[in-house]
C-alpha positions in Angstrom: 3.6 -20.4 -39.3 0.4 -21.5 -37.7 2.1 -22.6 -34.5 3.1 -19.1 -33.7 -0.3 -17.5 -34.3 -1.3 -17.9 -30.6 1.7 -15.9 -29.5 1.0 -12.9 -31.7 -0.9 -9.8 -30.5 -0.9 -8.1 -27.2 -0.6 -10.3 -24.1 0.2 -10.2 -20.4 2.8 -12.2 -18.6 3.4 -12.3 -14.9 6.7 -13.3 -13.3 5.5 -15.6 -10.6 8.9 -15.5 -8.8 8.5 -11.7 -8.4 4.7 -11.6 -7.7 3.9 -11.2 -4.0 0.1 -11.3 -4.7 -0.6 -7.9 -3.3 -3.7 -7.7 -5.5 -3.3 -4.2 -6.8 -3.6 -5.5 -10.3 -7.0 -6.9 -9.4 -8.1 -3.4 -8.4 -6.7 -1.8 -11.5 -7.9 -4.4 -14.0 -10.6 -6.6 -12.5 -11.6 -7.9 -15.9 -8.1 -9.3 -16.5 -6.9 -10.4 -13.0 -8.4 -12.2 -10.1 -7.2 -13.7 -6.8 -8.5 -17.2 -6.2 -9.5 -18.5 -2.8 -6.3 -20.5 -2.7 -4.3 -17.2 -3.0 -3.2 -17.7 -6.5 -3.3 -15.0 -9.1 -5.3 -15.8 -12.3 -5.1 -13.6 -15.3 -6.2 -13.5 -18.9 -3.1 -13.7 -21.1 -4.6 -12.5 -24.4 -5.8 -8.8 -24.5 -8.5 -7.1 -26.5 -8.1 -3.5 -27.6 -10.4 -2.3 -24.8 -8.1 -4.0 -22.2 -5.0 -2.0 -23.0 -5.5 0.9 -20.6 -6.4 -1.3 -17.7 -3.5 -3.7 -18.4 -1.0 -0.8 -18.6 -2.3 0.6 -15.3 -1.9 -2.8 -13.6 1.6 -3.1 -14.9 2.5 0.4 -13.7 1.0 -0.1 -10.3 2.6 -3.5 -9.5 5.0 -2.8 -6.6 7.1 -5.9 -7.6 7.1 -5.0 -11.3 6.0 -8.6 -12.0 3.5 -7.7 -14.8 4.9 -7.4 -18.4 2.9 -6.4 -21.4 4.1 -7.9 -24.7 3.1 -7.4 -28.3 1.8 -3.8 -27.7 1.8 -1.6 -30.8 4.5 0.8 -29.4 6.8 -2.1 -28.4 
């Protein structure tokens, strides 16, 4: 199904209800996460292979456990 192609592969999701915008993810994965001036967290949903390590570190370090990696090979 072509409509599902955009959902395949590794990706990041952030539970905005849990996220307290501590910004630790920005330190762990600056290529994936950034805090805007308005205090909102922006992130790149789709991952490349070279992003896996940083994305996993950001998810591990999130004190609110708001970051989830989906579509990883060992999932």
